[in-house]
C-alpha positions as CSV (number, residue, x, y, z in Angstrom):
1,M,-8.9,18.1,37.1
2,K,-7.9,21.6,37.6
3,W,-6.4,23.2,33.6
4,S,-3.6,25.6,34.0
5,A,-4.2,29.1,31.9
6,A,-1.9,27.5,29.4
7,E,-3.7,24.9,28.8
8,I,-7.1,26.7,28.5
9,I,-5.7,29.0,26.3
10,L,-3.9,26.5,23.7
11,W,-7.5,24.4,23.7
12,L,-9.3,27.9,22.9
13,L,-6.6,28.5,19.9
14,V,-7.2,25.0,18.7
15,L,-10.8,25.5,18.6
16,N,-10.9,29.2,16.7
17,L,-8.5,27.7,14.7
18,G,-10.5,25.2,13.6
19,I,-13.7,27.1,13.3
20,S,-12.2,29.8,11.4
21,L,-10.1,27.6,8.8
22,G,-14.1,25.5,8.5
23,A,-15.8,29.3,8.5
24,G,-13.4,30.6,6.0
25,L,-13.1,27.9,3.6
26,Y,-17.2,27.7,3.5
27,E,-17.5,31.4,3.1
28,H,-14.6,31.0,-0.1
29,R,-16.4,28.2,-1.4
30,I,-20.6,28.7,-0.9
31,V,-20.8,32.8,-0.1
32,L,-17.9,34.5,-1.8
33,P,-19.7,33.4,-5.4
34,R,-22.9,35.6,-4.4
35,W,-20.4,38.6,-3.9
36,L,-18.1,37.7,-7.3
37,D,-19.9,35.7,-10.1
38,A,-17.8,32.8,-11.3
39,P,-16.5,33.9,-14.8
40,G,-15.4,37.1,-12.6
41,S,-16.8,39.4,-14.5
42,H,-19.2,41.3,-12.2
43,W,-18.9,42.3,-8.7
44,F,-22.5,42.5,-6.6
45,A,-21.5,44.9,-3.6
46,E,-25.1,44.9,-2.4
47,A,-24.7,41.1,-1.8
48,A,-21.6,41.7,0.4
49,R,-23.2,44.3,2.0
50,Q,-26.2,41.9,2.8
51,D,-24.2,39.2,4.0
52,N,-21.5,41.6,6.2
53,V,-19.7,38.9,7.4
54,G,-16.9,40.7,9.1
55,L,-19.5,42.3,11.1
56,R,-22.0,39.3,12.0
57,F,-19.1,36.3,12.1
58,W,-15.7,37.3,12.2
59,A,-15.4,39.9,14.8
60,F,-17.2,37.7,17.2
61,V,-14.8,34.3,16.1
62,S,-11.3,36.0,14.7
63,T,-10.8,39.7,14.3
64,G,-11.0,40.0,18.4
65,P,-10.9,36.8,20.1
66,L,-8.0,34.9,17.6
67,T,-6.1,38.0,17.7
68,L,-6.3,37.6,21.6
69,L,-5.6,34.5,21.8
70,T,-2.4,34.8,19.5
71,L,-0.8,37.4,21.8
72,A,-1.8,35.0,24.8
73,S,-0.2,32.2,23.2
74,F,3.3,33.9,22.6
75,A,3.0,35.2,26.4
76,L,2.7,31.8,27.5
77,A,4.4,29.5,24.8
78,L,7.5,31.6,25.8
79,Q,7.4,30.0,29.4
80,T,7.1,26.7,28.0
81,T,10.2,24.6,27.0
82,G,11.2,21.6,24.7
83,P,9.0,20.5,21.6
84,L,5.4,22.2,23.2
85,R,7.1,25.8,22.8
86,V,8.3,25.3,19.3
87,W,4.7,24.0,18.2
88,W,3.0,26.6,20.0
89,L,5.5,29.4,18.7
90,V,4.8,27.8,15.5
91,A,1.8,27.7,15.4
92,A,1.2,31.5,17.0
93,S,3.5,33.1,14.1
94,L,1.3,31.3,11.7
95,V,-1.6,33.0,13.2
96,L,0.2,36.4,13.8
97,A,0.8,36.2,9.9
98,D,-2.8,35.5,8.9
99,R,-4.1,38.5,11.8
100,L,-1.3,40.6,9.8
101,L,-2.8,40.1,6.2
102,T,-6.6,40.5,7.8
103,F,-5.9,43.8,9.4
104,S,-3.7,45.4,6.7
105,Y,-5.4,44.0,3.4
106,F,-8.4,41.7,4.0
107,I,-10.3,44.1,6.3
108,P,-9.8,47.1,4.1
109,T,-10.0,45.8,0.9
110,M,-13.4,44.0,1.6
111,M,-15.0,47.5,3.1
112,R,-13.6,49.4,-0.3
113,L,-15.3,46.4,-2.3
114,M,-18.6,46.7,-0.3
115,Q,-19.0,50.2,-1.2
116,A,-17.7,49.9,-5.0
117,P,-19.7,49.7,-8.0
118,D,-19.8,46.5,-10.3
119,S,-16.9,47.7,-12.6
120,S,-13.5,46.3,-14.3
121,E,-11.6,47.7,-11.2
122,A,-14.0,46.6,-8.4
123,V,-14.1,42.6,-10.3
124,S,-9.9,42.9,-10.5
125,S,-9.7,43.8,-6.4
126,A,-12.6,41.1,-5.7
127,M,-10.5,38.6,-7.9
128,L,-7.4,39.4,-6.3
129,W,-8.7,39.4,-2.8
130,S,-10.0,35.9,-3.4
131,R,-7.2,34.5,-4.5
132,M,-5.1,35.7,-1.7
133,N,-7.6,34.1,0.4
134,Y,-5.8,30.7,-0.3
135,L,-3.0,32.1,1.2
136,R,-5.1,32.8,4.4
137,H,-6.8,29.5,4.4
138,L,-3.4,27.8,4.2
139,L,-1.8,30.0,7.4
140,V,-4.8,29.0,9.2
141,A,-4.7,25.3,8.4
142,A,-0.9,24.8,9.1
143,A,-1.4,27.0,12.3
144,W,-4.7,25.0,13.5
145,L,-2.0,21.6,12.5
146,C,0.8,23.1,14.4
147,S,-1.5,23.8,17.4
148,L,-2.8,20.8,17.5
149,Q,0.7,19.3,17.9
150,A,1.6,21.6,20.5
151,L,-1.8,20.3,22.1
152,T,-0.5,17.0,21.8
153,W,2.9,17.5,23.7
154,M,0.8,19.6,26.5
155,R,-1.0,16.5,26.8
156,A,2.0,13.8,27.0
157,G,3.9,16.4,29.3
158,K,1.0,15.7,31.8
159,L,0.5,12.1,31.3
160,L,4.5,11.4,31.4
161,P,6.3,11.4,34.4
162,V,9.3,13.8,34.3
163,S,11.9,14.0,36.2
164,P,13.5,17.2,38.2
165,G,15.6,19.0,35.7
166,Q,13.9,17.2,33.2
167,S,12.0,18.9,30.3
168,L,9.8,17.6,27.5
């Protein structure tokens, strides 16, 4: 069975979003408490620097790969029609929103926090970063579900006979 570039990109998008969602939830629930104590009264920049998840993990999962898959998805989804196009473009749009938030807020804020001393300002900034993460989780989860729906439509299109002039 030979796969098209569109199939490969959509499969990679689905897989990457699933990994990103799971890893983001894990980081939020398990790793973040090492950096910010539960009552939100102390910020531990040294722990954040030691973990350095941005360079040790996220750069290889989402910073580069997910951004490239998002751009490729827009290019390829625009060449499709019907429900596949709609679901794929919605997924790509949601990921684009996540990418824009990540590059404009999450990365710069964490870079500042990693250098910040334990202060009320750092704690406040870290608390906001943590709360904003829920929006990021929601965007990635919605994008993942939409990309799964797009994949379903792509696979259905390969299984169903389509007469000339008809589109899915």
